[in-house]
C-alpha positions, 0 to 999 in steps of 0.5 A: 499499500502506498503512503499519502499526506492530505492537507484537508481538513488538517494535516493527515499521514495516511497508510501502513505504518504511519505510526512510525512518524509518530515522532516526526508529528511531535517534532513538527509541533515541538511537542517535547513530553506528549501525554497520551490518552487512550482507554483502559482496553488499549492501555496494555495492548501491543499497538500502545506498547509499540507506539510508546516504544517508538517514541521512547527510542526517539528520546521523547518521554511519554505519559499515559492517561487512560481513565476514559469511559465509553461515553466519556465524562467530564470527570474523565476530562478534569482528571486528564488535565490534572495529570497533564499538568502534574507531569508537566506535558506539552501536547497530547497524542489522542490514541483510540476510538472516538472516546479516547479522541474526544477526552484527548482533544478536551484535555489538550483544550482545557490545559490552559483555561480558566473557565469550566469545560461546561462554559465552552458548550457549543451554544452561540459564541461561547468558544470565543471564551477560550484562551486559544493560545493556551490550547495544547498541540493535538496529534490524533491517532484513531484505531477505530473507523466510526466518529471521526473525532480526528477530523472534528472540531469539537468533543462530545462529553457527558456531564454527570450532574445534568446527565446530558451529552454536551457538544464542546467546540473551539476551531483548534479542537481539530488535530494538527496532525492526524495519523490514519494507519490501517494496521492499528485496526485489524484487531478490532472485534467484528462487532465493534468494526460493525457498530462503528462503521454504521456510526461513519455511515450515520455522519455521511448520511445525515450530513448529506440530508442536512438542509443548507448550501454546503456542496463540499460537504455533500461531495464528502458525504456521498463519496463517504457512503460508497466507501462504506457500501463497498468495504464495511461488510468486508472489514467486519468478515475479513478484518485482516483486510488492510485495503478494507481498514484503510478505507473505512478509516478514511470514510470516518475521517470524511463522515466527521469532515462532512457533518460540519454542515450538520447532523439530524434525529439519528444523532439527537435521538442517540446522545440521550440513550448513550448518556442515560442507558449507556448504549454504544453510540454507533450501535444506537445510531444504527438502530435509529437510522431507518426510523429516522429516514422514513420519518423525513421521507417527504423532505429527502426523497430526492436527495435519497434518490440520487444517493442510491444512483451514486451507489449504484443500487439494485433499486434506484429509489428512496425505497431501494435505499431504505431496503439497503439500510435494512439489509446491511443491518442484518448482515451485521446483526444490528437489532431492529428495535431499541427495545432489544437493548433497553427494557421498557422499565429503563426507558424514560421516555418523557425525559429522553424526548426532551433531551432529543429536541434540545440536542444540538444535532436536532437543528440540522435535521431535514424536518423541523421537529417537536418534542412529540415527534421525539417522542413518537420516533422513540416509540417506533424505534421500540416498537420496530414499526417504521413510518409509512 
């Protein structure tokens, strides 16, 4: 496999064994003592140990912080910042899945701020309150192909006091250098490959459907969906296929790049159940996808027909696209109903509906939403009944 250097939306070093360039990334950003942020599951893995050895061999002493939850919390960030300061670090290597990347980015952002993390929620111009010069350099190394957080300008962090997932935004959340190395993803279990892949599909899909004028985002989203159609099942069924892994990493980065245009109700519905019921984000996105698709049909049918043509589906129509989504989920063993992963007694419909309406992703949905719409969408996803 050839190696590539991309510069959109940031510097991206792409190809096999690009992790060997981690020291060059540190030197280019004048990082002399990085904090590697990852999760507990990866902390003792071979790929982490290899990375630390590469850094140590080049006399770049590296500290590691791994107290990161699957749905990362403000406590994770605050503890990471305290550790960063205690160890006198001067940059962050965010290494792992979306949770590790989100926490790593937030740690770098908060390393020299005086306000609290929640003061920078993505509302209005809150981001302008930040000390931009105090944001530490960020190197992102994704090991899953889903969130695309490596090309995103925000982190999604759970506020434990409110039970709400907040989007913390600043333009400098965008990592300065990204390393996309497919070899780091080869050991990813098929189940996680499937759910993170569906997360990437949700990002590209919702970005394309979001209203507004952003042809660059639309083009990226279309090609991202095409890569996922071609490579996701192969990556799940043959995890050692380096080409499949590379293309899925690329599609994930494309999804995050595209959704600067906007997201929609898939994410609005997902964030509350991720926060309250601790459901994996990619899994919930996959479950909600056909319900939101059919709910929005009258606003997006022409767009979806274009997507079906670009993806070269057998039936080039809205129904053809819906059938592809349903069949893909079935092949990936994704549950059709939310009730298959959440018990009715643990499902607080009024609270979740209100949280979903207030989620920042709601404004990007093609159809204007009400709290009752959110309630109905949740009810359909629990029963398994698609909108007609």
